[in-house]
C-alpha positions in Angstrom: -116.2 -21.3 33.5 -119.0 -18.8 33.1 -122.6 -19.8 33.1 -124.8 -18.7 30.1 -126.6 -16.4 32.5 -123.4 -14.8 33.6 -122.1 -14.4 30.0 -125.4 -12.7 29.1 -125.2 -10.3 32.1 -121.6 -9.5 31.4 -122.4 -8.8 27.7 -125.1 -6.5 29.0 -122.6 -4.6 31.1 -120.2 -4.3 28.1 -123.1 -2.5 26.3 -123.7 -0.2 29.4 -120.0 0.7 29.5 -119.9 1.4 25.8 -123.0 3.6 26.2 -121.3 5.4 29.0 -118.3 6.1 26.7 -120.6 7.2 24.0 -122.5 9.5 26.4 -119.3 11.1 27.7 -118.0 11.6 24.2 -121.2 13.4 23.3 -120.9 15.5 26.4 -117.3 16.3 25.5 -118.4 17.4 22.0 -121.2 19.6 23.6 -118.7 21.3 25.9 -116.3 21.9 23.0 -119.1 23.5 21.1 -119.9 25.7 24.2 -116.3 26.8 24.5 -115.7 24.8 27.7 -112.5 23.1 26.7 -111.7 21.9 30.3 -115.1 20.4 30.7 -114.7 18.8 27.2 -111.4 17.4 28.4 -112.9 16.0 31.6 -115.6 14.2 29.6 -113.1 12.9 27.0 -111.0 11.4 29.8 -114.2 9.9 31.2 -114.9 8.4 27.7 -111.4 6.8 27.7 -112.1 5.3 31.2 -115.4 3.8 30.2 -113.9 2.3 27.1 -111.3 0.7 29.3 -114.0 -0.7 31.5 -115.9 -2.2 28.5 -112.7 -3.8 27.2 -111.8 -5.1 30.7 -115.1 -7.0 30.7 -114.8 -8.0 27.1 -111.3 -9.5 27.8 -112.6 -11.3 30.9 -115.5 -12.9 29.0 -113.1 -14.1 26.3 -110.5 -15.3 28.8 -113.2 -17.3 30.6 -114.4 -19.0 27.4 -117.6 -17.0 27.0 -118.9 -15.5 23.8 -118.9 -11.8 23.6 -122.1 -10.5 21.9 -122.2 -6.8 21.1 -125.5 -5.1 21.0 -126.7 -1.7 19.6 -125.6 1.3 21.6 -128.4 3.6 22.5 -128.2 7.2 21.2 -127.4 9.7 24.0 -129.6 12.8 24.7 -129.5 15.7 22.3 -129.1 18.4 24.9 -127.4 18.6 28.3 -128.2 22.0 29.9 -125.8 23.8 32.2 -122.5 22.3 33.4 -124.3 21.6 36.8 -127.1 19.8 35.0 -124.6 17.8 33.0 -122.8 16.6 36.2 -126.1 15.9 37.9 -127.0 13.7 34.9 -123.5 12.1 35.0 -124.0 11.3 38.7 -127.4 9.8 38.0 -125.9 7.7 35.2 -123.0 6.5 37.4 -125.5 5.5 40.1 -127.3 3.4 37.4 -124.0 1.8 36.5 -123.2 1.1 40.2 -126.5 -0.7 40.6 -125.8 -2.7 37.5 -122.4 -3.7 38.9 -124.0 -4.7 42.2 -126.6 -6.8 40.2 -123.6 -8.6 38.6 -122.1 -9.2 42.0 -125.4 -10.6 43.3 -125.7 -12.9 40.2 -122.1 -14.1 40.7 -123.0 -15.0 44.3 -126.1 -16.9 43.2 -124.1 -18.7 40.5 -121.3 -19.5 43.0 -118.9 -17.9 40.4 -116.1 -17.0 42.7 -113.7 -15.9 39.9 -116.3 -13.3 38.6 -116.9 -12.1 42.2 -113.2 -11.3 42.5 -113.1 -9.8 39.1 -116.1 -7.5 39.8 -114.5 -6.1 43.0 -112.4 -3.8 40.9 -115.5 -2.3 39.4 -117.2 -1.9 42.8 -114.2 0.1 44.0 -114.1 2.1 40.7 -117.7 3.1 41.0 -117.0 4.6 44.5 -114.4 6.8 42.8 -116.7 7.7 39.9 -119.5 8.9 42.2 -117.2 10.7 44.5 -115.7 12.6 41.5 -119.1 13.6 40.3 -120.3 14.7 43.7 -117.1 16.8 44.1 -117.7 18.6 40.8 -121.4 19.1 41.6 -120.4 20.8 44.9 -118.0 23.1 43.2 -120.5 24.0 40.5 -123.1 24.8 43.2 -120.6 26.9 45.0 -119.8 28.8 41.8 -123.4 29.4 40.9 -123.7 32.0 38.1 -120.2 33.4 38.6 -118.6 33.3 35.2 -115.1 33.8 36.7 -115.6 30.7 38.9 -116.8 28.7 35.9 -113.7 29.9 33.9 -111.4 28.8 36.8 -113.0 25.4 37.1 -112.8 25.0 33.3 -109.1 25.7 33.5 -108.7 23.2 36.3 -110.5 20.4 34.4 -108.2 21.0 31.5 -105.4 19.4 33.5 -107.1 16.0 33.9 -105.4 13.2 32.1 -106.3 9.6 31.4 -104.3 7.0 33.3 -104.8 3.4 32.1 -105.1 0.9 35.0 -101.9 -0.8 35.9 -101.5 -4.4 34.8 -101.9 -5.5 38.4 -105.3 -3.8 38.5 -106.6 -5.6 35.4 
């Protein structure tokens, strides 16, 4: 059974994951507007992943007898800059999410909530992957610099990314 404190913290994380999805959907729309369909695709896949994360926590709270309380989702920024600046902002946001997940793990330890500790390990591992993906794209964008051909090639590469829902054993 979840403590009230843990339910409140998990509800806060649902909101952060929903904001992440909203942010990445907005970035996708921005990239579409700029004619960067591959980047738009990458961010739309990211949107789908973040929605999956939010729903994973939503289901967990419900399954544990807690009450899900949805809050207002903050509006994302209105401009994003260059692709490099977008991915630097994405990395910074994912680092914020990582810290938030770590805070949940710390709370689950304090609450002696072993079930939630186990549940959160999936998110700890997921955040390692999220930050690694962002760092890889930042490195590529720095290598490309102002080369339009390089940006075109990376855009084409990002067009191949697809969403893969977590397997039932991962949920």
